[in-house]
C-alpha positions in Angstrom: 101.5 50.4 -48.7 100.9 46.7 -47.8 100.6 43.8 -50.2 96.8 43.5 -49.9 96.6 40.0 -51.4 99.1 38.8 -48.8 96.8 39.7 -45.9 93.2 39.6 -47.3 92.8 35.8 -46.7 93.0 36.6 -43.0 89.7 38.6 -43.4 87.8 35.8 -45.2 85.6 35.1 -42.2 84.3 38.7 -42.3 81.4 39.8 -44.5 83.4 42.3 -46.4 83.8 43.1 -50.1 87.3 43.0 -51.6 87.4 46.9 -51.5 86.4 46.9 -47.8 89.1 44.3 -47.0 91.7 46.4 -48.8 90.6 49.5 -46.9 90.8 47.7 -43.6 94.2 46.3 -44.3 95.5 49.8 -45.4 94.0 51.4 -42.2 95.6 48.8 -40.0 98.9 49.1 -41.8 98.8 52.9 -41.3 98.0 52.5 -37.6 100.9 50.0 -37.1 103.3 52.2 -39.1 102.4 55.2 -36.9 103.0 53.2 -33.7 106.4 52.0 -35.0 107.4 55.5 -36.1 106.4 56.9 -32.7 108.4 54.2 -30.8 111.4 54.9 -33.0 111.1 58.7 -32.6 110.2 59.2 -36.3 106.8 60.7 -35.8 106.1 64.3 -36.6 106.1 65.5 -33.0 109.5 63.9 -32.3 111.0 65.1 -35.5 109.7 68.6 -34.7 111.8 68.7 -31.5 109.3 67.7 -28.9 105.8 67.7 -27.7 103.8 70.9 -28.6 102.3 71.0 -25.1 105.7 71.2 -23.5 106.7 74.1 -25.8 103.4 75.9 -24.9 103.9 75.3 -21.2 107.4 76.6 -21.3 106.2 79.8 -23.1 103.2 80.3 -20.8 103.3 78.0 -17.7 99.9 79.3 -16.4 98.1 78.3 -19.6 98.9 74.6 -19.6 99.2 72.1 -16.7 101.2 69.1 -17.7 100.4 67.4 -14.4 96.8 66.9 -15.3 95.7 63.4 -16.5 92.4 61.7 -17.0 93.2 59.2 -14.2 93.9 62.1 -11.8 90.6 63.7 -12.7 88.8 60.4 -12.2 90.5 59.8 -8.9 89.5 63.2 -7.6 85.9 62.7 -8.7 85.8 59.2 -7.2 87.1 60.4 -3.9 84.4 63.2 -3.9 81.7 60.6 -4.5 83.0 58.3 -1.8 83.2 61.1 0.8 79.7 62.2 -0.1 78.3 58.7 0.6 80.1 58.4 4.0 
């Protein structure tokens, strides 16, 4: 865990108690640690041998579509709205 006293001065402008500052610093530390672990391949999914969705898709390709994304869905819906207004 981080050295709370080293970082709490950065939060002096916020209306937080000492305990709240410590909690925020610990949460940010954990978040950053998770990102670094993921980039280095040390996160649980990478250590387990790959993404669970890929394993599920390989076992049952009809159950999972890996080509779907939020942006694809948004684009389809936006196109539909634009065509309806024409």
